[in-house]
C-alpha positions in Angstrom: 0.0 0.0 0.1 2.8 2.4 0.8 4.9 2.5 -2.3 6.9 5.4 -3.8 5.6 7.4 -6.8 7.5 7.5 -10.0 9.5 10.8 -10.3 7.1 11.9 -13.0 4.0 11.1 -11.1 2.7 8.6 -13.5 2.3 5.7 -11.1 3.9 3.7 -8.4 7.3 2.1 -8.4 7.6 -1.6 -7.6 10.0 -1.2 -4.6 9.3 -0.7 -1.0 9.7 2.5 1.1 12.0 2.4 3.9 10.2 1.8 7.3 10.4 5.5 8.5 8.6 7.2 5.5 5.1 5.6 6.1 5.4 6.7 9.7 6.3 10.2 8.9 3.4 10.5 6.3 0.8 9.0 8.7 2.0 11.4 11.6 1.8 14.4 9.2 -1.7 13.5 8.1 -2.9 12.8 11.7 -1.8 16.2 12.8 -3.6 17.8 9.7 -6.8 15.8 10.7 -6.6 16.8 14.4 -5.7 13.2 15.5 -3.1 13.0 18.2 -0.1 11.3 16.6 1.0 9.9 20.0 -1.9 7.3 19.4 0.4 5.9 16.8 1.7 2.4 17.3 0.9 0.1 20.2 -2.8 -0.4 20.6 -3.5 2.8 18.8 -3.2 3.7 15.1 -0.5 1.7 13.2 0.7 1.2 9.7 -0.5 -2.4 9.7 -3.9 -1.5 10.8 -4.2 1.3 8.2 -3.0 -1.1 5.5 -5.5 -3.8 6.6 -8.3 -1.3 6.6 -7.6 -0.2 3.1 -7.4 -3.9 1.9 -10.7 -4.7 3.7 -12.4 -1.5 2.3 -11.3 -2.5 -1.2 -12.7 -6.1 -0.7 -15.8 -4.8 0.9 -16.4 -2.3 -2.0 -16.1 -5.0 -4.7 -12.6 -4.6 -5.9 -11.5 -7.7 -7.7 -9.0 -9.9 -5.9 -6.3 -9.5 -8.4 -6.6 -5.7 -8.1 -6.4 -5.8 -4.4 -3.3 -8.1 -4.6 -1.6 -5.6 -6.8 -2.7 -2.6 -4.7 -1.4 -4.4 -1.4 1.8 -5.5 -3.1 1.3 -9.0 -2.2 3.2 -11.6 -4.3 0.8 -14.4 -3.8 -3.0 -14.2 -4.1 -3.4 -16.5 -1.1 -2.2 -13.6 1.3 -4.9 -11.4 -0.2 -7.5 -14.2 -0.1 -6.9 -14.7 3.7 -7.7 -11.2 4.2 -11.0 -11.6 2.4 -11.8 -14.8 4.5 -11.0 -12.9 7.8 -13.3 -10.1 6.7 -16.1 -12.5 5.7 -15.8 -14.3 9.2 -15.8 -11.0 11.0 -18.9 -9.8 9.1 -20.7 -13.1 10.1 -20.1 -12.5 13.8 -23.4 -11.9 15.8 -23.9 -8.2 16.8 -25.0 -7.4 20.4 
């Protein structure tokens, strides 16, 4: 999900960002949205939870599995499929 843009802005590059760049971006936009960036990490907002939310939202809104796999940067479709199964199981849990 967090991949660098091509220098000309025409798309994303197929390489990973360093570990600090996504954190800096998330903190920047948390501050802009009025969210306390100290909530980041631990049990608060984290890169993994934001990534998983984006994947689940794409699946929930009807994106094709191969599109989600590419968006998420998963090499294997089974990784993406497991996220879809988890979402399906969660949605079937009874509400109180």
